[in-house]
C-alpha positions in Angstrom: 9.1 22.9 -3.4 9.3 19.2 -3.1 6.6 17.1 -1.4 6.2 13.7 0.2 3.4 11.1 -0.2 2.3 8.3 2.1 1.2 5.2 0.2 -1.1 2.9 2.2 -0.9 -0.2 0.0 -3.8 -2.8 -0.1 -4.9 -2.3 3.5 -8.2 -4.0 2.9 -10.4 -6.6 4.6 -9.3 -9.3 2.1 -5.6 -8.8 3.1 -6.0 -8.0 6.8 -9.2 -9.3 8.4 -9.2 -12.9 9.7 -12.0 -13.7 7.2 -10.1 -12.1 4.3 -9.5 -14.1 1.1 -5.7 -13.6 1.3 -5.0 -12.4 4.8 -1.8 -11.5 6.5 -3.9 -11.9 9.7 -2.8 -10.6 13.1 0.5 -9.1 12.0 -1.4 -6.9 9.6 -4.3 -6.1 12.0 -2.0 -4.6 14.6 -0.8 -2.0 12.1 -4.1 -0.2 11.9 -3.5 2.4 14.5 0.0 3.2 13.2 -1.2 3.5 9.7 -4.0 5.9 10.7 -1.6 7.9 12.9 0.7 8.3 9.8 -2.2 9.3 7.6 -3.2 11.9 10.1 0.3 13.3 10.3 0.7 13.5 6.6 -2.7 15.1 6.1 -2.1 17.6 8.9 1.2 18.5 7.3 -0.4 19.2 3.9 1.2 16.1 2.4 -0.4 13.4 0.2 -2.1 10.2 1.4 -2.5 7.8 -1.5 -4.3 4.4 -1.1 -3.2 2.1 -3.9 -5.7 -0.7 -3.8 -5.9 -3.9 -5.7 -9.0 -4.3 -8.0 -9.4 -7.7 -9.4 -12.2 -9.6 -11.3 -13.1 -13.2 -10.4 -11.8 -15.7 -12.9 -10.1 -13.2 -15.2 -8.2 -15.5 -17.6 -5.9 -12.6 -18.6 -4.6 -11.8 -15.2 -1.6 -13.7 -13.8 -2.8 -13.6 -10.2 -5.9 -15.7 -11.1 -3.6 -18.7 -11.2 -1.7 -17.8 -8.1 -4.2 -16.6 -5.5 -7.9 -17.0 -4.5 -10.2 -14.2 -5.7 -9.6 -11.1 -3.7 -10.3 -7.4 -3.7 -13.3 -7.8 -6.0 -15.1 -4.6 -6.8 -18.1 -3.6 -4.6 -17.3 -6.3 -2.0 -16.6 -6.2 1.8 -13.2 -7.7 1.0 -12.1 -4.6 -1.0 -13.2 -2.1 1.8 -10.4 -0.7 3.9 -9.7 -2.6 7.1 -11.3 -1.3 10.4 -9.9 2.0 11.5 -8.6 2.9 8.1 -12.1 2.6 6.6 -13.4 5.0 9.3 -10.5 7.4 8.7 -11.1 7.3 4.9 -14.8 8.0 5.3 -13.9 11.1 7.4 -11.3 12.3 4.9 -12.4 11.1 1.4 -13.5 14.5 0.3 -10.0 16.0 1.0 -8.1 16.6 -2.2 -4.9 15.3 -0.7 -6.5 11.8 -0.1 -6.5 9.7 -3.2 -7.6 6.1 -3.8 -5.7 4.6 -6.7 -7.1 1.4 -8.3 -4.3 -1.0 -9.3 -4.3 -4.4 -10.9 -0.7 -5.5 -10.4 1.6 -5.8 -7.5 3.2 -2.4 -8.0 1.2 0.7 -7.5 3.1 2.2 -10.5 2.3 -0.6 -13.0 -0.5 0.4 -15.3 -1.5 3.4 -13.2 -0.9 7.2 -13.4 0.9 7.2 -10.0 4.3 8.3 -11.4 2.7 11.2 -13.3 0.5 12.2 -10.4 3.6 12.3 -8.1 5.8 14.2 -10.5 3.1 16.8 -11.2 3.0 17.5 -7.5 6.8 17.5 -7.2 6.8 14.5 -4.8 10.3 13.2 -4.4 9.9 10.8 -1.4 7.3 8.1 -1.0 6.6 6.6 2.4 5.4 3.0 2.1 2.9 1.2 4.5 0.4 -1.6 4.1 0.5 -5.2 2.9 2.0 -7.5 1.8 5.6 -6.4 2.6 7.2 -9.0 0.3 4.7 -8.6 -2.6 2.9 -5.3 -3.3 4.9 -3.1 -1.0 8.1 -4.6 -2.4 7.1 -4.3 -6.0 6.0 -0.7 -5.4 9.3 0.0 -3.7 11.2 -1.4 -6.6 9.4 0.7 -9.1 9.7 3.8 -6.9 13.5 3.1 -6.9 13.6 2.6 -10.7 11.6 5.9 -11.1 14.2 7.8 -8.9 12.1 8.4 -5.8 13.5 8.4 -2.3 11.9 5.7 -0.3 11.0 5.4 3.4 9.4 2.1 4.6 7.6 2.2 7.9 8.5 -1.1 9.5 5.7 -0.9 12.1 3.2 -0.2 9.3 3.9 -3.2 7.0 3.2 -6.9 7.2 3.7 -10.0 5.1 2.0 -13.4 4.8 4.9 -14.8 6.9 7.9 -13.8 9.0 10.4 -15.0 6.4 8.9 -12.8 3.7 8.8 -9.9 6.1 12.4 -10.2 7.1 13.7 -10.7 3.6 11.8 -7.7 2.2 12.9 -5.4 5.0 16.5 -6.3 4.3 16.0 -6.0 0.6 14.6 -2.4 1.0 17.8 -1.4 2.8 20.5 -3.4 1.0 19.3 -3.2 -2.6 17.0 -0.2 -2.8 18.8 2.2 -0.4 15.5 2.7 1.3 15.2 4.2 4.8 13.5 1.7 7.1 12.0 3.5 10.1 9.8 2.5 13.0 
């Protein structure tokens, strides 16, 4: 039997809250209820909810993002906590075996993690992508999912980018180059 997984990518205070270090702001904040609704639907259906979440270290000279972005998603900080309603949802469901937090250090949730093995062991063939940033971490995760042979669904009303141009470009790229299903 094949399964599906919902990936809630980087939906943390640093990427979503107005005070976040690298925030997508209001476009990301309005996604909270939709993301929690999807998480509930997946969990109720016995599917997987995976939260791939950046974990960075301030001033790491070996990490390429150190030169590109301000410090963000540092361990044990408010910035790395899930944003608003998702943190509440996670606190309520963190002991469920089908809810998994996945630390990642690169844009893609597949790069340097055990995500592919985890999904294959569970016979997951379709990944549903939500979170931020549409044109960075969601995009790179989608590209790796494509290259690993997964079917991809992107939930348009559950992803946000740093700007409209990035959002529109990425949504088009998902459809035209990755054959992803883009749904509301």
